[in-house]
N, C-alpha and C positions, 0 to 999 in steps of 0.2 A: 349224367355228365361222369366223366372219370374224374376221381380225387385221387393225387398219388402223392407222394411224401416228398421232401426236399431232397433226400437221398437217391429215392429211385429217380427222379426228374434230372438227377445230375449223372445217375450211371445209364439212363436210358433217354436221354436228352432227342439225339437225332431221330428216333422213333417216334417220340412225342410231337416233334416241331412237324413230321412227316403229316402225321394224323389230325394236328390242327390244319395244317395247309390243305388238308381234303376236306377239310369243314366241320371236323370233329373236336370241340374245343375241349381243353382238361383244365383243371383247376389243382392247382400248386399248394398243398398245407403244409404246416409244422406243428408237428406234436398232436396233429388232427386238426387243428383250427385253420381254415380256408386261408390264404394270405393273397394270391392272385388268381386273376382268370385268363389261359392262354387261347386267345385267338386269331384264325387266318387276317390278315391285314385286309383283302377286300372282302371278307363275309359279312352279309349285311346284317343289322342290328335285330335284336328278337322282334321289335316292333316293326320292321319293313318287311319281315319274313311272314308274320301274321295278320295278313292283308285280305284273307280270304272272309267273306262276312262284314266288310269293314262299312257295307251302308245298311246294314240289315234293319227297316223299320223306316228308310228312307225315301225309298222309292216304292213303285206300285208297277206290277206287269201287269198290262191285260189280258183278258181270257183270250181274246183272238191274237193275240202276239206274233202265232205262228202263220195267221193267214193275213196279216196288216197289209196293205197295198197289193194284192194278189191280183186285182183287177188291173191296175197300172200295169203290173210287173208281166201280167199276159199280154196286154195290148203293146208294149214295148217290144215283145218278142213274137208278136203276129199270132200267137197263139189265142187270142180272147175272142170274143163273141162281136 
């Protein structure tokens, strides 16, 4: 994440706000110490973005998952025996 000092933020505010609006947040620092984080208002939080794998270890996919119900499906479409 980009860190900019207050002076740079003042002189390039329009560019920085556009970047944040596109989903590229940045931090404003004073004397090297981070003060604030600027993000788009509709940007999802970090917790909301990290959903991949959120149920790891909580469910089990059967080995025949890709064949489950194949007989019923074949019968419904008239291709079964």
